[in-house]
Each structure stands twice: as C-alpha cells, then as structure tokens.
One Martini backbone bead per residue (centre of mass of N, CA, C, O) as a GRO file, in nm:
protein
  269
    1MET     BB    1   0.096   0.036   0.021
    2GLU     BB    2   0.043   0.350   0.006
    3TRP     BB    3   0.062   0.615   0.215
    4PHE     BB    4  -0.187   0.764   0.113
    5GLN     BB    5  -0.380   0.523   0.147
    6VAL     BB    6  -0.344   0.486   0.448
    7VAL     BB    7  -0.443   0.765   0.538
    8VAL     BB    8  -0.724   0.769   0.411
    9LEU     BB    9  -0.842   0.498   0.528
   10ALA     BB   10  -0.794   0.562   0.828
   11LEU     BB   11  -0.965   0.822   0.836
   12VAL     BB   12  -1.226   0.699   0.737
   13GLN     BB   13  -1.259   0.495   0.964
   14GLY     BB   14  -1.247   0.695   1.206
   15LEU     BB   15  -1.487   0.886   1.104
   16THR     BB   16  -1.717   0.641   1.041
   17GLU     BB   17  -1.755   0.432   1.276
   18PHE     BB   18  -1.934   0.653   1.477
   19LEU     BB   19  -2.104   0.728   1.247
   20PRO     BB   20  -2.432   0.729   1.079
   21ILE     BB   21  -2.275   0.638   0.759
   22SER     BB   22  -2.098   0.400   0.694
   23SER     BB   23  -1.795   0.254   0.664
   24SER     BB   24  -1.825   0.042   0.439
   25ALA     BB   25  -1.910   0.233   0.211
   26HIS     BB   26  -1.645   0.402   0.215
   27LEU     BB   27  -1.434   0.160   0.182
   28ILE     BB   28  -1.552   0.105  -0.106
   29LEU     BB   29  -1.563   0.381  -0.254
   30PHE     BB   30  -1.272   0.490  -0.251
   31PRO     BB   31  -1.120   0.266  -0.409
   32ARG     BB   32  -1.301   0.285  -0.660
   33LEU     BB   33  -1.253   0.590  -0.733
   34LEU     BB   34  -0.914   0.549  -0.709
   35GLY     BB   35  -0.810   0.254  -0.798
   36TRP     BB   36  -0.779   0.053  -0.564
   37GLN     BB   37  -0.675  -0.192  -0.388
   38ASP     BB   38  -0.707  -0.402  -0.159
   39GLN     BB   39  -0.588  -0.364   0.176
   40GLY     BB   40  -0.650  -0.592   0.360
   41LEU     BB   41  -0.681  -0.759   0.659
   42ALA     BB   42  -0.456  -0.636   0.835
   43PHE     BB   43  -0.550  -0.342   0.806
   44ASP     BB   44  -0.831  -0.379   0.923
   45ILE     BB   45  -0.730  -0.459   1.203
   46GLY     BB   46  -0.573  -0.200   1.265
   47VAL     BB   47  -0.810   0.010   1.247
   48HIS     BB   48  -0.987  -0.133   1.459
   49LEU     BB   49  -0.788  -0.099   1.687
   50GLY     BB   50  -0.795   0.208   1.685
   51THR     BB   51  -1.101   0.238   1.753
   52LEU     BB   52  -1.087   0.087   2.020
   53LEU     BB   53  -0.889   0.278   2.164
   54ALA     BB   54  -1.068   0.526   2.143
   55VAL     BB   55  -1.320   0.428   2.308
   56LEU     BB   56  -1.161   0.349   2.561
   57GLY     BB   57  -1.038   0.630   2.612
   58TYR     BB   58  -1.299   0.803   2.627
   59PHE     BB   59  -1.449   0.567   2.832
   60ARG     BB   60  -1.265   0.490   3.079
   61ASN     BB   61  -1.443   0.552   3.327
   62GLU     BB   62  -1.691   0.383   3.248
   63VAL     BB   63  -1.544   0.113   3.212
   64LYS     BB   64  -1.452   0.084   3.503
   65LEU     BB   65  -1.733   0.090   3.637
   66LEU     BB   66  -1.853  -0.149   3.477
   67ALA     BB   67  -1.645  -0.364   3.559
   68VAL     BB   68  -1.692  -0.350   3.864
   69ALA     BB   69  -2.001  -0.398   3.860
   70TRP     BB   70  -1.989  -0.674   3.721
   71LEU     BB   71  -1.818  -0.819   3.937
   72LYS     BB   72  -2.024  -0.776   4.168
   73THR     BB   73  -2.248  -0.954   4.040
   74LEU     BB   74  -2.072  -1.218   4.076
   75TYR     BB   75  -1.953  -1.198   4.390
   76ARG     BB   76  -2.198  -1.017   4.552
   77ARG     BB   77  -2.488  -0.988   4.427
   78THR     BB   78  -2.508  -0.699   4.316
   79SER     BB   79  -2.712  -0.413   4.234
   80SER     BB   80  -2.700  -0.185   3.946
   81ALA     BB   81  -2.692   0.032   3.693
   82GLU     BB   82  -2.407  -0.053   3.599
   83GLY     BB   83  -2.455  -0.358   3.601
   84ARG     BB   84  -2.687  -0.359   3.395
   85LEU     BB   85  -2.527  -0.226   3.167
   86ALA     BB   86  -2.305  -0.438   3.145
   87TRP     BB   87  -2.501  -0.671   3.077
   88GLY     BB   88  -2.620  -0.529   2.829
   89LEU     BB   89  -2.363  -0.549   2.655
   90VAL     BB   90  -2.358  -0.852   2.648
   91VAL     BB   91  -2.644  -0.913   2.542
   92GLY     BB   92  -2.626  -0.710   2.290
   93THR     BB   93  -2.397  -0.900   2.143
   94ILE     BB   94  -2.521  -1.179   2.072
   95PRO     BB   95  -2.674  -1.139   1.800
   96VAL     BB   96  -2.425  -1.055   1.623
   97GLY     BB   97  -2.259  -1.306   1.681
   98LEU     BB   98  -2.457  -1.518   1.567
   99ALA     BB   99  -2.498  -1.391   1.287
  100GLY     BB  100  -2.202  -1.406   1.198
  101VAL     BB  101  -2.180  -1.717   1.207
  102LEU     BB  102  -2.440  -1.795   1.030
  103PHE     BB  103  -2.404  -1.542   0.785
  104ASN     BB  104  -2.121  -1.492   0.658
  105ASP     BB  105  -2.139  -1.622   0.376
  106LEU     BB  106  -2.379  -1.456   0.273
  107ILE     BB  107  -2.252  -1.178   0.305
  108GLU     BB  108  -1.994  -1.225   0.125
  109SER     BB  109  -2.154  -1.341  -0.142
  110THR     BB  110  -2.425  -1.131  -0.155
  111LEU     BB  111  -2.426  -0.843   0.034
  112ARG     BB  112  -2.167  -0.694  -0.137
  113SER     BB  113  -2.325  -0.526  -0.318
  114GLY     BB  114  -2.387  -0.226  -0.454
  115LEU     BB  115  -2.696  -0.231  -0.418
  116VAL     BB  116  -2.716  -0.303  -0.120
  117ILE     BB  117  -2.548  -0.067  -0.008
  118ALA     BB  118  -2.720   0.162  -0.124
  119LEU     BB  119  -3.000   0.079  -0.007
  120SER     BB  120  -2.915   0.069   0.295
  121THR     BB  121  -2.825   0.359   0.313
  122LEU     BB  122  -3.105   0.474   0.252
  123PHE     BB  123  -3.302   0.324   0.442
  124PHE     BB  124  -3.145   0.374   0.720
  125GLY     BB  125  -3.157   0.678   0.691
  126LEU     BB  126  -3.468   0.705   0.705
  127LEU     BB  127  -3.494   0.563   0.980
  128LEU     BB  128  -3.334   0.772   1.136
  129TRP     BB  129  -3.520   1.008   1.078
  130TRP     BB  130  -3.775   0.890   1.206
  131ALA     BB  131  -3.662   0.852   1.496
  132ASP     BB  132  -3.577   1.151   1.538
  133ALA     BB  133  -3.855   1.290   1.473
  134ARG     BB  134  -4.038   1.113   1.688
  135GLY     BB  135  -3.857   1.151   1.914
  136ARG     BB  136  -3.904   1.187   2.294
  137GLY     BB  137  -3.662   1.143   2.463
  138GLN     BB  138  -3.597   1.085   2.839
  139LEU     BB  139  -3.379   0.868   2.860
  140GLY     BB  140  -3.124   0.768   3.027
  141LEU     BB  141  -2.871   0.547   3.060
  142GLU     BB  142  -2.959   0.460   3.361
  143MET     BB  143  -3.270   0.378   3.236
  144ILE     BB  144  -3.217   0.130   3.097
  145GLY     BB  145  -3.375  -0.147   2.968
  146TRP     BB  146  -3.426  -0.469   2.861
  147LYS     BB  147  -3.589  -0.406   2.611
  148ALA     BB  148  -3.385  -0.209   2.485
  149ILE     BB  149  -3.143  -0.398   2.482
  150VAL     BB  150  -3.267  -0.611   2.291
  151VAL     BB  151  -3.344  -0.430   2.052
  152ILE     BB  152  -3.060  -0.316   1.998
  153GLY     BB  153  -2.922  -0.589   1.960
  154LEU     BB  154  -3.093  -0.679   1.716
  155ALA     BB  155  -3.027  -0.434   1.539
  156GLN     BB  156  -2.717  -0.478   1.523
  157ALA     BB  157  -2.729  -0.727   1.332
  158LEU     BB  158  -2.793  -0.550   1.072
  159ALA     BB  159  -2.490  -0.442   1.036
  160LEU     BB  160  -2.398  -0.683   0.848
  161ILE     BB  161  -2.516  -0.506   0.644
  162PRO     BB  162  -2.399  -0.336   0.409
  163GLY     BB  163  -2.465   0.017   0.490
  164THR     BB  164  -2.608   0.049   0.769
  165SER     BB  165  -2.468   0.097   1.040
  166ARG     BB  166  -2.407   0.045   1.360
  167SER     BB  167  -2.458   0.323   1.487
  168GLY     BB  168  -2.720   0.388   1.336
  169ILE     BB  169  -2.903   0.145   1.433
  170THR     BB  170  -2.863   0.187   1.744
  171ILE     BB  171  -2.966   0.475   1.757
  172THR     BB  172  -3.240   0.422   1.637
  173ALA     BB  173  -3.333   0.221   1.856
  174GLY     BB  174  -3.292   0.408   2.099
  175LEU     BB  175  -3.495   0.624   2.013
  176ALA     BB  176  -3.742   0.429   1.987
  177MET     BB  177  -3.698   0.357   2.317
  178GLY     BB  178  -3.650   0.668   2.458
  179LEU     BB  179  -3.388   0.786   2.413
  180THR     BB  180  -3.167   1.000   2.404
  181ARG     BB  181  -2.931   1.106   2.200
  182GLN     BB  182  -2.699   1.081   2.400
  183ALA     BB  183  -2.766   0.795   2.506
  184ALA     BB  184  -2.768   0.647   2.234
  185ALA     BB  185  -2.474   0.714   2.159
  186ARG     BB  186  -2.327   0.603   2.409
  187TYR     BB  187  -2.433   0.314   2.386
  188SER     BB  188  -2.322   0.258   2.106
  189PHE     BB  189  -2.022   0.296   2.182
  190LEU     BB  190  -2.007   0.082   2.406
  191LEU     BB  191  -2.112  -0.155   2.218
  192SER     BB  192  -1.852  -0.156   2.033
  193ILE     BB  193  -1.641  -0.302   2.201
  194PRO     BB  194  -1.727  -0.607   2.180
  195VAL     BB  195  -1.754  -0.605   1.870
  196ILE     BB  196  -1.461  -0.538   1.794
  197LEU     BB  197  -1.338  -0.774   1.942
  198LEU     BB  198  -1.480  -0.997   1.782
  199ALA     BB  199  -1.399  -0.908   1.495
  200GLY     BB  200  -1.091  -0.906   1.545
  201GLY     BB  201  -1.069  -1.204   1.624
  202TRP     BB  202  -1.181  -1.323   1.363
  203GLN     BB  203  -0.969  -1.190   1.174
  204ALA     BB  204  -0.717  -1.312   1.309
  205VAL     BB  205  -0.786  -1.606   1.250
  206THR     BB  206  -0.801  -1.574   0.945
  207LEU     BB  207  -0.510  -1.462   0.904
  208ALA     BB  208  -0.358  -1.714   1.020
  209GLY     BB  209  -0.465  -1.890   0.752
  210LEU     BB  210  -0.285  -1.702   0.590
  211SER     BB  211  -0.030  -1.559   0.349
  212GLU     BB  212  -0.032  -1.274   0.437
  213GLU     BB  213   0.134  -0.988   0.424
  214VAL     BB  214   0.276  -0.780   0.676
  215MET     BB  215   0.258  -0.425   0.705
  216TRP     BB  216   0.361  -0.273   0.981
  217GLU     BB  217   0.377   0.027   0.909
  218SER     BB  218   0.090   0.056   0.797
  219LEU     BB  219  -0.060  -0.057   1.041
  220GLY     BB  220   0.041   0.149   1.252
  221LEU     BB  221  -0.052   0.407   1.111
  222GLY     BB  222  -0.348   0.330   1.082
  223ALA     BB  223  -0.409   0.297   1.385
  224LEU     BB  224  -0.334   0.583   1.474
  225LEU     BB  225  -0.524   0.748   1.286
  226ALA     BB  226  -0.786   0.608   1.372
  227ALA     BB  227  -0.772   0.682   1.672
  228ILE     BB  228  -0.768   0.991   1.649
  229SER     BB  229  -1.020   1.033   1.467
  230ALA     BB  230  -1.220   0.878   1.650
  231PHE     BB  231  -1.193   1.044   1.906
  232LEU     BB  232  -1.281   1.316   1.777
  233THR     BB  233  -1.557   1.216   1.674
  234ILE     BB  234  -1.688   1.148   1.939
  235HIS     BB  235  -1.665   1.428   2.066
  236TRP     BB  236  -1.814   1.585   1.843
  237PHE     BB  237  -2.083   1.427   1.832
  238LEU     BB  238  -2.175   1.467   2.132
  239LYS     BB  239  -2.185   1.781   2.101
  240LEU     BB  240  -2.384   1.798   1.838
  241VAL     BB  241  -2.649   1.619   1.862
  242GLU     BB  242  -2.818   1.811   2.053
  243ARG     BB  243  -2.821   2.067   1.859
  244VAL     BB  244  -2.881   1.927   1.547
  245GLY     BB  245  -2.896   1.638   1.527
  246LEU     BB  246  -2.949   1.390   1.245
  247LEU     BB  247  -3.011   1.518   0.965
  248PRO     BB  248  -2.728   1.557   0.830
  249PHE     BB  249  -2.682   1.242   0.813
  250VAL     BB  250  -2.921   1.178   0.638
  251VAL     BB  251  -2.845   1.350   0.393
  252TYR     BB  252  -2.574   1.213   0.347
  253ARG     BB  253  -2.683   0.926   0.298
  254LEU     BB  254  -2.854   0.991   0.050
  255ALA     BB  255  -2.619   1.093  -0.122
  256LEU     BB  256  -2.447   0.837  -0.103
  257GLY     BB  257  -2.647   0.634  -0.219
  258LEU     BB  258  -2.672   0.771  -0.497
  259LEU     BB  259  -2.371   0.753  -0.567
  260LEU     BB  260  -2.351   0.445  -0.557
  261LEU     BB  261  -2.554   0.396  -0.790
  262LEU     BB  262  -2.370   0.545  -1.005
  263VAL     BB  263  -2.057   0.408  -0.948
  264LEU     BB  264  -2.163   0.120  -0.890
  265PRO     BB  265  -2.194  -0.189  -0.931
  266THR     BB  266  -2.471  -0.406  -0.874
  267SER     BB  267  -2.312  -0.699  -0.857
  268SER     BB  268  -2.068  -0.551  -0.703
  269ALA     BB  269  -1.808  -0.439  -0.443
   0.00000   0.00000   0.00000
C-alpha cells in the first residue's frame, strides 16, 4: 500500500466508524473511485484496533465503573444501574455474534453487492430520520431497561448488512425505545467495544490461516491515525448531536446512497 492510501483509508475508518453514515460504504467507495486495490485483512485489523483504542480511551472512566460493577454482580450478587448496563452490553452483543457466525458466508457472497450497499445506505438513513423526528426520548443511559437492551441488540445484528452502519442502527433503535440522543449515542459507542473485540478476534483467526504478508509500518500508521480521528469524532459527535440532531447525517446518507447507485456496479462491491 502507498502511504497516501494508508492515510486516507485510516482517516476514513476513524471518521466513519462511530458516525451513523456506514464505514463499510465509505471503505468500498473510496478505493473504487480512486482505483486502489483491496487494502488487505491485516490493515482492516489494524484500523479496527485503532478505533477500539479510541472508544476505550474516550470512555475509560465509564469502562472502569462498568467493569467493577459487573464483577460485583458476579462475586457479591449486588445490583446497580452500572451493573445492569454492563450486563446489557454483554446481552446486546449476543445477537450480532450469533448472526455473524450463522450468516457470514451469505453476507460475504451475496450481500456485498453495490446495489445492496446503496439501498441499505438509503433505507437505514430514512429509518434514522424517522426515529429522530418522532423520538421524544427522555430516558438517560442509567434508565435503560432490558426491553431496550434486547431491541438495540437485535437491531445491531442488522449492521452485518453492508451499508447499514452499526452506530446508525443502534442509535436508531435507542431513539425508538425512548432514549435521548445523547444516551442513544453513548450506549451505541459503549456497545461497539465488545463488537469490535469480537470482529477483530474473528479477523485475526482468519488472517492466521492465510499467507498474507503483513506490512507492519502501514498497519501501525493506520491504527494510529484511525485511533486519533475516531477519538476526535466521538468527542465532536457527542457535542453536536444534542444541538443539531441527526438530520445532517440523514441528508449525507441519502446523497451517499445515490452516489453509490451511480458509480458502483450493482452486481458486485
């Protein structure tokens, strides 16, 4: 990989991973428009590691509280809002984990077409607009219940469809279940931690069975740039979402979906 390609793709991954605009659509669109070859599995693992470090770093205090509360539920049998939330992150990750194992072949062979990515970008963008427009959420993160946890977890499994956006669909479900924009976004970001860990582990196992050469310099730079850009994106998004809402991201998704329909072949991605 050329250094310019490393920088662009790492920044794209970091900027789009936590915004409700589909990182997969962007990582497919940019190489297609610029005529680049596939960046390889090792690079994908590197930039996902960077985004994981970003979310862990940004929510380090919350992660510590949740980890301690979760351990207390195991050893002391005590219950708290933090403990429930910690278990919610575990439970909410199960649907996407099961769906990934059961439908991975279908996703890789059939659902990575340009048409699927474009249509899912458009459809789930409109769904995000609907949830944000109708939502009158008053629930803070500490008030999240098991019904909302299960619904958001099931919705997250849809993110395996390329173009959906993991953060977009979980924020959509959170808003629909009565969470405030801030709470829905924060829960979505916290829920990304176990998901990225699972996906990264799966990719690492796959990579171990391949003969792909690892370009450590590109991987390291990609991870660093993805971490920095993702950290800044999380901070910026949480500051902005309460003031302007999610409509700008809906408009962007609609424009992106139409662009994908115009520039990508409908038979393959």
